[in-house]
N, C-alpha and C positions, 0 to 999 in steps of 0.2 A: 578271225581272218585266216586261211589255210595257211602252211608254211610250203611254198611252192618248191618242186622238184629242180634242185642243180646237182652239176658234179661238186663231193665231199670227200674231202681224205679223212679216213679213220686216224685219232688220233692213240688207238691201241696199236693197230697193225699196218698204218700207213697205207691201207688199201684205197684206191682212188674207185668211186663207185658213182651212180646216180641215185641219190638220196629219193624217196617215195613223197610225193603231198602228204603233209599230215594236217589234220584239222584240231580243233581246242581240246587240249587233255589226252589227245594221241600223239606219239614217240615213235622216230626213225632210229632202225637200228643195225649196227654194220653186218653185212650180212655174211663175215667171214669171222669176226672176236667175239659180235654180241653186244659190245660195251654202245651207248647211246649216244648217239650224233646230235642229236635235239628233240626237243619236245614243243609241240604248238601250247598257247595260252590264249584264252580270250581276251579282248581288252589289256593286252599286256602293259603296255604304255602306260595307260592312262591309270591300272590299278597298282603297279610297279611305281610309279610317282608318287601316287596317295600314302602307298605304303612308308615309305622312305621320308618323306615329311613328318608321318605320323615317329616315324624310328629316332627321327633327329632333336624332336621333342623330346622324347623320352629319354636319349641319351644325355641330354641336357640337364634335365630329372635327376638322373640316375648320378650324374658325376656332381651335382651342385648340392644336395642334402644326404643329410646323415645316411648311412648305410644299416648301422649295426650299433648296438651300446651294450659294452659288457661291464658287468659287475661283482665284485670280490671282495667279501669283508669289509663292505661299506665303501670303498674306493669304485670311481666306477670310471670308464674310459669309452669314447664314441670315437667311431671312423668314417669316412668316406674311401672312395676306392681309391682315389689319389692319396691317403692316408700311408696306407701300404709301400706305395711307390718312391714314397718322402724317407718314410723309415729305412727301408733298405738301404736306400743313398746317403743318409746318417751314419749308419752303420759302418759303413765302408763297403759295401756290396753294390757298387756304380752296375758292375754288367747285367747283373739280374734284376737290378731297379729298373734300368733301361727295356730290358727284356718284357717285364712285367707291365712297365708303362706302354709301350708299344702293342702289344697284343692285346691290354685290356681297357685302352683309351684311345688312341693315338690312331691304333688301324681301323679301328671300327667307325670314328670320326671323319677321318680320311676318303673312307671307304663310302659312308653315307653323304657327306659333302661331295663328293667327285661324282656319284650316280644322281646326286640332281644338277651341277653343271652339263652332264651329259643327256638326263632324261627332257629339261626342260625343253633346249635345242630341238631335237629330236620331234617334241612335241607341236611347237611351234613352226616345225617345216624348216628351220635354219641347218646351216650346215658349216659351222665353224673351222677351223682348220684343225683346232686341237682335241675334235671328236673323236678321231680313230686313236691317235697314242693313248689320249686319256683313257678309253675305255680299255684299251690294253691292260693299261698299268694298273686300275681297278682289279680287274681279273687275276693279276699276279698278287695284287695288295689281298684278296679277300682269304684266302686260307691263315692271314696271318692275326685275321679278325676275329678272337677267339672269346666271344660272350658265353657260348653255352658250356663252356670249359670253365671259364672264371667260375659260372655259377655252381657246379660241382663242386670245385674248390670251395668255396664260399659253404658248401653242404657239411662237407667234409669238417673245415675251419669250428662251425657252430655246434657240430656234435663234439669235436675234440673241448671245445670252450665250455659247451654243458656237460662235462664231468667235472669240471671245477668251480663253477658258479653258473650266474644268469644271464642269458644272451637276450636282449631284444632286438627284435627287425625293425628298422624304420621305414622312410618312405620310399629312400633312394633304391632298397633292396627289392619292393613292389614294381619299383617305375624299372630298374632293370630285370625284372622277368618278364615284364608287359614287352621290354626293348627285344627280347632274345625271340619272343614270338612273332612282333611283327617283324622283326630283319628276316625271319625264316621266311614266313609269308613273302614276302618282297623278293627273295632269292628265287623261290619256287613260280612267283608270279611273275618273271622276266624272262620272254623268251631274245636271249642276246642273240638270235640270228636275226630276228625283226629289228632289232638296233642296226645290226652291219650292216643291213640291207636297203636303211636310209643314209646312210654315211657315202660321200659321194666319192668316186675313185679318180683322182685328178691322174692326167695322163701327160707324160713328158714326150716330146721329139722321140726321146732314146726310147722309150718304150714303145712307141708306136712301131719302131724299126723292128726292137727285137720280139714284136708280136708275131711275127711273120716267120720266126724260126725261134728255135731254142729249145730247152727244155721247161716243160709244163712244172710249176714244184705249187704248190698249197701252202700257204701260210698257216703254221699252227695255231695263232692268234685266232683271228676272223674267218679261217678259211677258204678266202681268197685265192684263186688259180692263177699264178701270174707265169710268163713265159721269161725266162733268164737266159742269157747268152751261155752258149757252150763253154766252159772251162772256166767263166768268172763269173759263174750267179753264187759262191759261198757268200760275198758281200755286198748281194742284193738285198734290198728292201723291198716289205710290202706298201705298194702306193697305200694302200688303205690305213693300215695302222701303224706303218713305218718301222714292224717290226722285222727283224732279219729272217733271211731266206734260207733255211738249209735241208738240205733233203733229209739228215738225221742230225740231230744233237752234236754239234763239234766237243771232241774230246769228251763224250758222255762217259766211258767206262774208265778213264783215266780220273776225272774228277771224281765220281761216284766211288772210286777204289778208295782213294785220298781220303774222302769224309767218313766215310763207313772206318777206317781204320783209325782215324782218329776220335770218334767216337766210340771203339771197341775201348781203348785204351783211358777215356774220360769214365764209362762207364764202372769201370773197378774202383776210383775213389769215388764216386758218385754212390755207389752201393755201402762204401765202407767205409767211408767218415760221418756224421751226423749232419744231418738235414736241418735239423731243429735244436736249441740246448733251450731245455726247459728248468726255469729254477723258481721252485715256490718256497718262502719261507726261509732260505739261505742254501736249501738241498738243489743242487744241479743235476740234471737228468739229460743226458744227450739220445736226443731217438735217430736213429739212421731210418732210410725207406722200409727196410723190413721189419725194425723194431717198432714202428709205427702202425704196421701191420698187425702186427702180435698183437698188440696192448688194442687195437680196437676189435679184433678176434675172441682175447679174452673177457674183454667186457661184454660180448654177448650181441656186439654190431658185427657178425659175420659177414652180412650182406657188403657194407660198407668197406670191411677187410677186404672183402673180393674186390671189390671197385678199383680199390686203389693198389693192390697188390697187380691187376691184371693192368691197368690205367702205369704206371710207376715200376713197375718191373717186367712184365710177360711182354707188354708192348715194344718198349725197348728191344728186348733183345728178338723177338720176332720181327721187328723191321732190321736189325743186325745181320740175322739169320738168314732171314729173305731176300736181303738185296744181296748178300753174300752167293747165296744160290742162284739167283737171277744172272747175276755177270759171269759166273762160273758156267752158266748153260750159254751164255753169249759165248765166250772165249771159245766153248767145246763144240762150238756149231750144232749143237743138238735141235733135233726137229721132234722131240718128244713133247707131245701137247703145249704147243704155244700158247692156244687160247684158255687154258687153265693156268699155266703163267702170267697171264696178261692178267687175267682177275686177281691173281694175288699180288701182281704189280697194283694192281687199283686198290686192293684191301690197305697194304703198305701205306701207298699215299691217301689213303683217306685219315687212318686212324691214328698215323704221326702225330698229330696235334694235341690228342687227347691225353697225352703223358704230360702236359703243362699242369695238371688237375694238381700236384703236390707243390709246384712253383706258386700257384695262386692263392692255395693254401697256406704256405709259408708267408706270404704278403699280408694276410688277413691277419692270422696271428702275430704278428711283428708289430702290426698296427695296434691292436689292441690290448694286447698283454706288455705294459711298461708302466708295470706299478710300484716300482722301485723296491725296496726288499720285501714287501709281499708278494710279488709274482712277477717274473719278466720271460718272456721268450723271444729269442736271437737266433739269425738263423747262422746255420754251420757251413764249412766249407763244400759240405758234400750238396750242398742245395745249387751251386755255382757250378759244380761240376756236372748235376745234373741237368741245369741249364743249359749247359755247353750241349752235353748229348742230343738235346731234344732239337736243339736246332742244328746242330751238324747232321740229322737224322733227316730234318725235312729238307735241308738244302740236298741231301742226298738223292730222297727218291724224287724231288724234283729236277734233280739233274740227269737221274739215269733216263734212256730214251728205250721205250717198251717195242717200239718197232725193231730195234736191234736182234729181238727174237724171232721173227718172221724173216729175218733176210735171209736165214740159213734154212728155211722152207724155199720160198721162193726162186734160192740158188740149185736145189735140188729139184726144182721141176724144169730147168732150163734145160 
């Protein structure tokens, strides 16, 4: 089914435009900044529903059975995904434990379950009142479901453990691999605009009055264009998804500056203090992020070393420098290459979650290597600091409003 042409506002630059009709496999892009507005998918609801059910089954298997088994000098230790979360909690690293548990278990489970509560009523032609707010909430939750990042962290952990002893992958690992593939297919099969178009828009008497006047304002979540009264629109909510209607994110620059500065302060101890403390036969060896990279490179695994360096050192620094540059360009009312700056922002927003590789690796190593006097791996204070850096930069990127970069250009054209 083709997606019809309607008025829509671009999230990247704020341009209100009539988007063209698209068929299955086609996409509509913003005429000013080039950002993809939406894409058409054939049988989107049916395909996404089937894939979501399959993903939920794989999620249960991945979190129920053993993930991997580590054997060292006749002693063995098995773990599940949840084992690393409990291990960090028992060692006194509650904030890190909650972050790992949320990103690897709770967020994926909530997202997939929530999608069922959305897709089943849509498939049956029903329109419960929770549909719009729930679908909006699921969109905000999805970036925190970091299944593919966890897999890369597991891969790094397997390589590190392989240097000490033998590692055997179990059923949950392969179920987890299948879960990632099915979840990715489910996401690509979802035509969000088709879902939004089936959700009824309630109209109250006050909305009928303001529909004759007021300013047109597009919802940044569902795209519905509503009219809000002049001078009182900042407290208005979208009638379809119940999200707040703002011409621009309120206090965007102030919040982003605060988060970036806090992340920058924590970035120093995150790289100075050890993220892991490895003890083998009584000999302790603290590992910082950089020393871990050096160890991988010196062992001949420079590709993996570059992966960890990029995700754990280069990406956080790129986010901090990039967001600082974008905010300064807004303060200076710069009109220089806003399209390129918008692409830079999208890159920063996309790559942020991949910095969690080191955190997931830490949770797996801590869960597996607890063999008493033979071998023990414990987290270091650097792990907590680095986890805070990742969370702060994720919130900073989501809090920045890229449309502010285009406002100076529009002011110059007036």
